[in-house]
C-alpha positions as CSV (number, residue, x, y, z in Angstrom):
1,M,-62.4,272.6,35.0
2,S,-60.7,271.5,38.2
3,K,-57.0,270.9,38.3
4,K,-55.6,267.7,39.7
5,R,-52.5,267.9,41.9
6,S,-49.4,266.6,40.3
7,P,-47.2,264.1,42.2
8,L,-44.3,266.2,41.0
9,G,-43.2,269.4,42.7
10,F,-44.3,272.8,41.5
11,A,-41.0,273.4,39.7
12,A,-41.3,270.1,37.7
13,Q,-44.9,270.9,36.9
14,A,-44.0,274.4,35.7
15,E,-41.3,272.8,33.5
16,Q,-43.8,270.4,32.0
17,Q,-46.2,273.3,31.2
18,Q,-43.4,275.4,29.6
19,A,-42.3,272.5,27.5
20,G,-45.9,272.0,26.3
21,E,-46.1,268.5,27.9
22,P,-49.3,267.4,29.6
23,I,-49.2,267.4,33.4
24,K,-48.9,263.9,34.8
25,T,-51.5,263.1,37.5
26,T,-52.4,260.0,39.4
27,V,-55.8,258.9,40.5
28,V,-56.3,256.5,43.4
29,A,-58.0,253.3,42.1
30,T,-60.9,253.6,44.6
31,R,-61.6,257.1,43.3
32,E,-61.6,256.2,39.6
33,G,-64.8,257.5,38.0
34,K,-65.8,259.5,41.1
35,A,-65.9,263.2,41.8
36,A,-65.6,265.2,45.0
37,L,-68.7,267.1,46.1
38,P,-67.7,269.5,48.8
39,F,-70.2,271.8,50.4
40,W,-70.5,273.8,53.6
41,V,-72.7,272.8,56.5
42,P,-73.0,274.0,60.1
43,V,-70.4,272.5,62.4
44,S,-73.2,271.0,64.5
45,A,-74.5,269.1,61.4
46,R,-71.0,267.7,60.8
47,Q,-70.7,266.6,64.4
48,Q,-74.1,265.0,64.3
49,L,-73.2,263.1,61.1
50,R,-70.0,261.9,62.8
51,I,-71.9,260.6,65.8
52,L,-74.5,258.9,63.6
53,A,-71.7,257.2,61.6
54,A,-70.1,256.0,64.8
55,E,-73.5,254.7,66.2
56,H,-74.1,252.7,63.1
57,D,-70.5,251.6,62.6
58,T,-70.2,253.1,59.2
59,T,-68.6,256.1,57.5
60,M,-69.8,259.6,57.0
61,Q,-69.3,259.0,53.2
62,A,-71.6,256.0,53.3
63,L,-74.3,257.9,55.1
64,L,-74.0,260.8,52.7
65,A,-74.3,258.4,49.7
66,E,-77.4,256.9,51.3
67,A,-78.8,260.4,51.7
68,L,-78.1,261.3,48.1
69,N,-79.8,258.1,46.9
70,D,-82.8,258.8,49.1
71,L,-83.0,262.3,47.5
72,F,-82.8,260.8,44.0
73,V,-85.6,258.3,44.7
74,K,-87.7,261.1,46.2
75,H,-87.4,262.9,42.9
76,N,-88.0,259.8,40.7
77,K,-84.4,259.4,39.7
78,P,-82.4,256.2,39.9
79,P,-80.3,255.7,43.1
80,I,-76.8,255.8,41.7
81,A,-74.6,257.3,44.4
């Protein structure tokens, strides 16, 4: 289970934990219902992705979502990324 960062400082967060209170977190509205999917790639792959995004006037995130959807379709899964 991953921990979300608290908008409060570490001291306030520790006080909440000691008091048995749930830790208060905030989620940016555009990230609601989404999860981070970090993974390691060679630096050259990241550079190439950045160049491709610039050439197509889009974002790296949009290109990676497109790649995930292509992978899902290839394996007979619905494109939901």
